[in-house]
FILOMAR-170018 format. One record per residue (C-alpha): x, y, z. Coordinates in nm, 3 decimals, padded with zeros to 5 digits. Example, Ala and Ser with C-alpha at 12.3 -4.5 7.8 and 13.67 -1.06 7.14 Angstrom:
REM FILOMAR-170018
<dovex c1="01.230" c2="-00.450" c3="00.780"/>
<dovex c1="01.367" c2="-00.106" c3="00.714"/>
REM end
This chain:
REM FILOMAR-170018
<dovex c1="-01.451" c2="02.341" c3="00.617"/>
<dovex c1="-01.488" c2="01.970" c3="00.538"/>
<dovex c1="-01.632" c2="01.898" c3="00.881"/>
<dovex c1="-01.919" c2="02.142" c3="00.825"/>
<dovex c1="-01.967" c2="02.006" c3="00.473"/>
<dovex c1="-01.996" c2="01.649" c3="00.606"/>
<dovex c1="-02.249" c2="01.760" c3="00.866"/>
<dovex c1="-02.454" c2="01.943" c3="00.603"/>
<dovex c1="-02.448" c2="01.650" c3="00.360"/>
<dovex c1="-02.459" c2="01.367" c3="00.614"/>
<dovex c1="-02.766" c2="01.211" c3="00.452"/>
<dovex c1="-02.601" c2="01.230" c3="00.110"/>
<dovex c1="-02.296" c2="01.041" c3="00.235"/>
<dovex c1="-02.518" c2="00.769" c3="00.380"/>
<dovex c1="-02.713" c2="00.734" c3="00.053"/>
<dovex c1="-02.394" c2="00.723" c3="-00.151"/>
<dovex c1="-02.240" c2="00.472" c3="00.091"/>
<dovex c1="-02.530" c2="00.230" c3="00.061"/>
<dovex c1="-02.556" c2="00.264" c3="-00.318"/>
<dovex c1="-02.184" c2="00.205" c3="-00.365"/>
<dovex c1="-02.177" c2="-00.087" c3="-00.122"/>
<dovex c1="-02.440" c2="-00.267" c3="-00.331"/>
<dovex c1="-02.242" c2="-00.213" c3="-00.652"/>
<dovex c1="-01.931" c2="-00.357" c3="-00.483"/>
<dovex c1="-02.096" c2="-00.699" c3="-00.459"/>
<dovex c1="-01.959" c2="-00.836" c3="-00.792"/>
<dovex c1="-01.607" c2="-00.731" c3="-00.691"/>
<dovex c1="-01.650" c2="-00.878" c3="-00.344"/>
<dovex c1="-01.767" c2="-01.210" c3="-00.491"/>
<dovex c1="-01.477" c2="-01.222" c3="-00.739"/>
<dovex c1="-01.227" c2="-01.162" c3="-00.460"/>
<dovex c1="-01.402" c2="-01.413" c3="-00.231"/>
<dovex c1="-01.390" c2="-01.698" c3="-00.483"/>
<dovex c1="-01.027" c2="-01.618" c3="-00.569"/>
<dovex c1="-00.922" c2="-01.619" c3="-00.204"/>
<dovex c1="-01.117" c2="-01.938" c3="-00.131"/>
<dovex c1="-00.948" c2="-02.111" c3="-00.424"/>
<dovex c1="-00.607" c2="-02.010" c3="-00.290"/>
<dovex c1="-00.670" c2="-02.137" c3="00.064"/>
<dovex c1="-00.898" c2="-02.433" c3="-00.008"/>
<dovex c1="-00.622" c2="-02.689" c3="00.052"/>
<dovex c1="-00.575" c2="-02.584" c3="00.416"/>
<dovex c1="-00.935" c2="-02.667" c3="00.508"/>
<dovex c1="-00.922" c2="-02.989" c3="00.710"/>
<dovex c1="-01.226" c2="-02.962" c3="00.936"/>
<dovex c1="-01.565" c2="-02.797" c3="00.970"/>
<dovex c1="-01.426" c2="-02.555" c3="01.229"/>
<dovex c1="-01.140" c2="-02.454" c3="00.999"/>
<dovex c1="-01.379" c2="-02.412" c3="00.708"/>
<dovex c1="-01.608" c2="-02.185" c3="00.913"/>
<dovex c1="-01.317" c2="-01.968" c3="01.029"/>
<dovex c1="-01.170" c2="-01.940" c3="00.679"/>
<dovex c1="-01.507" c2="-01.848" c3="00.526"/>
<dovex c1="-01.557" c2="-01.575" c3="00.785"/>
<dovex c1="-01.207" c2="-01.431" c3="00.744"/>
<dovex c1="-01.227" c2="-01.454" c3="00.365"/>
<dovex c1="-01.559" c2="-01.269" c3="00.363"/>
<dovex c1="-01.420" c2="-00.985" c3="00.575"/>
<dovex c1="-01.102" c2="-00.969" c3="00.367"/>
<dovex c1="-01.302" c2="-00.967" c3="00.042"/>
<dovex c1="-01.509" c2="-00.667" c3="00.151"/>
<dovex c1="-01.201" c2="-00.472" c3="00.262"/>
<dovex c1="-01.007" c2="-00.554" c3="-00.056"/>
<dovex c1="-01.302" c2="-00.455" c3="-00.276"/>
<dovex c1="-01.323" c2="-00.121" c3="-00.092"/>
<dovex c1="-00.947" c2="-00.060" c3="-00.101"/>
<dovex c1="-00.924" c2="-00.126" c3="-00.475"/>
<dovex c1="-01.266" c2="00.026" c3="-00.563"/>
<dovex c1="-01.379" c2="-00.292" c3="-00.739"/>
<dovex c1="-01.705" c2="-00.161" c3="-00.879"/>
<dovex c1="-01.791" c2="-00.036" c3="-01.229"/>
<dovex c1="-01.988" c2="00.238" c3="-01.051"/>
<dovex c1="-01.666" c2="00.379" c3="-00.908"/>
<dovex c1="-01.689" c2="00.643" c3="-01.180"/>
<dovex c1="-02.009" c2="00.780" c3="-01.024"/>
<dovex c1="-01.878" c2="00.730" c3="-00.671"/>
<dovex c1="-01.559" c2="00.929" c3="-00.733"/>
<dovex c1="-01.742" c2="01.193" c3="-00.937"/>
<dovex c1="-01.978" c2="01.273" c3="-00.649"/>
<dovex c1="-01.700" c2="01.268" c3="-00.390"/>
<dovex c1="-01.468" c2="01.473" c3="-00.612"/>
<dovex c1="-01.737" c2="01.741" c3="-00.625"/>
<dovex c1="-01.803" c2="01.716" c3="-00.252"/>
<dovex c1="-01.429" c2="01.749" c3="-00.180"/>
<dovex c1="-01.415" c2="02.082" c3="-00.364"/>
<dovex c1="-01.760" c2="02.184" c3="-00.232"/>
<dovex c1="-01.930" c2="02.171" c3="-00.571"/>
<dovex c1="-02.284" c2="02.050" c3="-00.619"/>
<dovex c1="-02.353" c2="01.685" c3="-00.694"/>
<dovex c1="-02.655" c2="01.463" c3="-00.652"/>
<dovex c1="-02.556" c2="01.146" c3="-00.469"/>
<dovex c1="-02.812" c2="00.933" c3="-00.654"/>
<dovex c1="-02.865" c2="01.076" c3="-01.003"/>
<dovex c1="-02.499" c2="01.174" c3="-01.056"/>
<dovex c1="-02.381" c2="00.842" c3="-00.915"/>
<dovex c1="-02.570" c2="00.648" c3="-01.181"/>
<dovex c1="-02.550" c2="00.922" c3="-01.445"/>
<dovex c1="-02.170" c2="00.936" c3="-01.447"/>
<dovex c1="-02.156" c2="00.558" c3="-01.475"/>
<dovex c1="-02.385" c2="00.569" c3="-01.778"/>
<dovex c1="-02.185" c2="00.845" c3="-01.948"/>
<dovex c1="-01.861" c2="00.651" c3="-01.889"/>
<dovex c1="-02.004" c2="00.300" c3="-01.911"/>
<dovex c1="-01.739" c2="00.159" c3="-02.147"/>
<dovex c1="-01.440" c2="00.280" c3="-01.946"/>
<dovex c1="-01.612" c2="00.201" c3="-01.618"/>
<dovex c1="-01.678" c2="-00.164" c3="-01.702"/>
<dovex c1="-01.337" c2="-00.210" c3="-01.867"/>
<dovex c1="-01.155" c2="-00.059" c3="-01.567"/>
<dovex c1="-01.355" c2="-00.273" c3="-01.326"/>
<dovex c1="-01.270" c2="-00.591" c3="-01.519"/>
<dovex c1="-00.901" c2="-00.499" c3="-01.553"/>
<dovex c1="-00.861" c2="-00.407" c3="-01.187"/>
<dovex c1="-01.051" c2="-00.712" c3="-01.066"/>
<dovex c1="-00.835" c2="-00.938" c3="-01.283"/>
<dovex c1="-00.514" c2="-00.774" c3="-01.154"/>
<dovex c1="-00.619" c2="-00.808" c3="-00.789"/>
<dovex c1="-00.752" c2="-01.163" c3="-00.814"/>
<dovex c1="-00.458" c2="-01.295" c3="-01.018"/>
<dovex c1="-00.224" c2="-01.139" c3="-00.762"/>
<dovex c1="-00.361" c2="-01.378" c3="-00.498"/>
<dovex c1="-00.249" c2="-01.672" c3="-00.710"/>
<dovex c1="00.095" c2="-01.515" c3="-00.754"/>
<dovex c1="00.122" c2="-01.457" c3="-00.377"/>
<dovex c1="00.032" c2="-01.821" c3="-00.315"/>
<dovex c1="00.299" c2="-01.941" c3="-00.560"/>
<dovex c1="00.566" c2="-01.714" c3="-00.410"/>
<dovex c1="00.483" c2="-01.840" c3="-00.060"/>
<dovex c1="00.501" c2="-02.203" c3="-00.170"/>
<dovex c1="00.837" c2="-02.140" c3="-00.338"/>
<dovex c1="00.961" c2="-01.924" c3="-00.048"/>
<dovex c1="01.034" c2="-01.646" c3="-00.300"/>
<dovex c1="01.007" c2="-01.369" c3="-00.043"/>
<dovex c1="01.192" c2="-01.111" c3="-00.252"/>
<dovex c1="00.939" c2="-01.151" c3="-00.534"/>
<dovex c1="00.657" c2="-01.154" c3="-00.279"/>
<dovex c1="00.772" c2="-00.821" c3="-00.129"/>
<dovex c1="00.805" c2="-00.674" c3="-00.478"/>
<dovex c1="00.451" c2="-00.782" c3="-00.569"/>
<dovex c1="00.308" c2="-00.643" c3="-00.245"/>
<dovex c1="00.480" c2="-00.310" c3="-00.311"/>
<dovex c1="00.336" c2="-00.295" c3="-00.664"/>
<dovex c1="-00.010" c2="-00.378" c3="-00.528"/>
<dovex c1="00.022" c2="-00.103" c3="-00.268"/>
<dovex c1="00.118" c2="00.153" c3="-00.534"/>
<dovex c1="-00.164" c2="00.025" c3="-00.752"/>
<dovex c1="-00.407" c2="00.077" c3="-00.464"/>
<dovex c1="-00.281" c2="00.433" c3="-00.415"/>
<dovex c1="-00.328" c2="00.506" c3="-00.786"/>
<dovex c1="-00.697" c2="00.404" c3="-00.783"/>
<dovex c1="-00.854" c2="00.743" c3="-00.698"/>
<dovex c1="-00.630" c2="00.924" c3="-00.950"/>
<dovex c1="-00.750" c2="00.688" c3="-01.219"/>
<dovex c1="-01.122" c2="00.720" c3="-01.149"/>
<dovex c1="-01.102" c2="01.098" c3="-01.108"/>
<dovex c1="-00.934" c2="01.121" c3="-01.449"/>
<dovex c1="-01.202" c2="00.899" c3="-01.604"/>
<dovex c1="-01.478" c2="01.139" c3="-01.496"/>
<dovex c1="-01.276" c2="01.457" c3="-01.560"/>
<dovex c1="-01.101" c2="01.404" c3="-01.894"/>
<dovex c1="-01.179" c2="01.250" c3="-02.230"/>
<dovex c1="-00.877" c2="01.018" c3="-02.231"/>
<dovex c1="-00.811" c2="00.660" c3="-02.337"/>
<dovex c1="-00.756" c2="00.403" c3="-02.064"/>
<dovex c1="-00.385" c2="00.343" c3="-02.131"/>
<dovex c1="-00.277" c2="00.704" c3="-02.063"/>
<dovex c1="-00.515" c2="00.713" c3="-01.766"/>
<dovex c1="-00.338" c2="00.414" c3="-01.610"/>
<dovex c1="00.003" c2="00.564" c3="-01.689"/>
<dovex c1="-00.088" c2="00.905" c3="-01.546"/>
<dovex c1="-00.234" c2="00.750" c3="-01.232"/>
<dovex c1="00.109" c2="00.608" c3="-01.146"/>
<dovex c1="00.289" c2="00.921" c3="-01.266"/>
<dovex c1="00.088" c2="01.138" c3="-01.026"/>
<dovex c1="00.200" c2="00.922" c3="-00.733"/>
<dovex c1="00.556" c2="01.048" c3="-00.771"/>
<dovex c1="00.532" c2="01.408" c3="-00.896"/>
<dovex c1="00.377" c2="01.546" c3="-00.577"/>
<dovex c1="00.576" c2="01.365" c3="-00.308"/>
<dovex c1="00.475" c2="01.582" c3="-00.011"/>
<dovex c1="00.101" c2="01.559" c3="-00.074"/>
<dovex c1="00.120" c2="01.188" c3="-00.151"/>
<dovex c1="00.311" c2="01.128" c3="00.171"/>
<dovex c1="00.024" c2="01.294" c3="00.360"/>
<dovex c1="-00.215" c2="01.091" c3="00.143"/>
<dovex c1="-00.056" c2="00.766" c3="00.264"/>
<dovex c1="-00.060" c2="00.884" c3="00.626"/>
<dovex c1="-00.429" c2="00.974" c3="00.604"/>
<dovex c1="-00.513" c2="00.627" c3="00.467"/>
<dovex c1="-00.312" c2="00.455" c3="00.738"/>
<dovex c1="-00.473" c2="00.669" c3="01.007"/>
<dovex c1="-00.822" c2="00.598" c3="00.875"/>
<dovex c1="-00.773" c2="00.222" c3="00.879"/>
<dovex c1="-00.601" c2="00.240" c3="01.217"/>
<dovex c1="-00.918" c2="00.401" c3="01.353"/>
<dovex c1="-01.124" c2="00.126" c3="01.186"/>
<dovex c1="-00.897" c2="-00.132" c3="01.349"/>
<dovex c1="-00.950" c2="00.027" c3="01.691"/>
<dovex c1="-01.325" c2="00.021" c3="01.634"/>
<dovex c1="-01.300" c2="-00.348" c3="01.541"/>
<dovex c1="-01.188" c2="-00.424" c3="01.897"/>
<dovex c1="-01.531" c2="-00.311" c3="02.018"/>
<dovex c1="-01.817" c2="-00.565" c3="02.013"/>
<dovex c1="-01.613" c2="-00.816" c3="01.811"/>
<dovex c1="-01.591" c2="-00.587" c3="01.510"/>
<dovex c1="-01.963" c2="-00.512" c3="01.492"/>
<dovex c1="-01.905" c2="-00.138" c3="01.530"/>
<dovex c1="-01.666" c2="-00.134" c3="01.235"/>
<dovex c1="-01.913" c2="-00.327" c3="01.020"/>
<dovex c1="-02.193" c2="-00.083" c3="01.105"/>
<dovex c1="-01.974" c2="00.222" c3="01.040"/>
<dovex c1="-01.854" c2="00.089" c3="00.704"/>
<dovex c1="-02.205" c2="-00.015" c3="00.601"/>
<dovex c1="-02.360" c2="00.320" c3="00.691"/>
<dovex c1="-02.104" c2="00.592" c3="00.612"/>
<dovex c1="-01.750" c2="00.453" c3="00.641"/>
<dovex c1="-01.699" c2="00.378" c3="00.272"/>
<dovex c1="-01.813" c2="00.718" c3="00.147"/>
<dovex c1="-01.609" c2="00.899" c3="00.415"/>
<dovex c1="-01.305" c2="00.695" c3="00.310"/>
<dovex c1="-01.366" c2="00.794" c3="-00.052"/>
<dovex c1="-01.389" c2="01.157" c3="00.053"/>
<dovex c1="-01.047" c2="01.128" c3="00.218"/>
<dovex c1="-00.908" c2="00.984" c3="-00.106"/>
<dovex c1="-01.051" c2="01.270" c3="-00.315"/>
<dovex c1="-00.940" c2="01.541" c3="-00.072"/>
<dovex c1="-00.584" c2="01.411" c3="-00.099"/>
<dovex c1="-00.566" c2="01.330" c3="-00.470"/>
<dovex c1="-00.783" c2="01.578" c3="-00.661"/>
<dovex c1="-00.552" c2="01.878" c3="-00.587"/>
<dovex c1="-00.266" c2="01.688" c3="-00.753"/>
<dovex c1="-00.481" c2="01.611" c3="-01.057"/>
<dovex c1="-00.583" c2="01.976" c3="-01.076"/>
<dovex c1="-00.227" c2="02.106" c3="-01.037"/>
<dovex c1="-00.056" c2="01.879" c3="-01.289"/>
<dovex c1="-00.331" c2="01.798" c3="-01.541"/>
<dovex c1="-00.588" c2="02.079" c3="-01.529"/>
<dovex c1="-00.392" c2="02.393" c3="-01.436"/>
<dovex c1="-00.099" c2="02.294" c3="-01.659"/>
<dovex c1="-00.332" c2="02.274" c3="-01.961"/>
<dovex c1="-00.481" c2="02.614" c3="-01.883"/>
<dovex c1="-00.133" c2="02.768" c3="-01.873"/>
REM end
């Protein structure tokens, strides 16, 4: 079902991918400067600086994608939510339209999430310097759960008229109430990025860059929506109707 839908809307996924990639730039820059600040003291030569800049740039793009660090994530998840349930959505007008209709929450969520992610890098640096590995593992676990909660949060923003605090609370709540589906959700994410890793071994990562730039980000978002929207529907939409 989804395979035929992707084939039919292939152009829409490409358009959405490119539009969303552009709106990720502020998040990518925020992550890049935060990471560079954290590792600046290990730069001792021009060669080291070049390698660190390259790795930091790649890491910043991946982190921005993983944590959906764009205020336009409301439009991105709205379009992909509709695509995942085979409803109509316009990849351009709905992408920008949903951002405009949720502009306050969209910008606030982007700023909050970007602050959480970027400040976590500083905490990780401190824990490593102090050899506080127990705290480091705890922080990494929280960040992983936070990453998993991202699609729940954005789907709720474009589906319900709710304040941000209950949206954040419910996004974590939904991670634990549907254990079987969320286990499959985690497996699908790991499998997706494993495939991206395998592609990165071809042509020094150029294939992965091309895939992500053209359609990889929107296809990843579709995987997120396919796995998370049914839980939102079951526990927040269907429960209200009953």
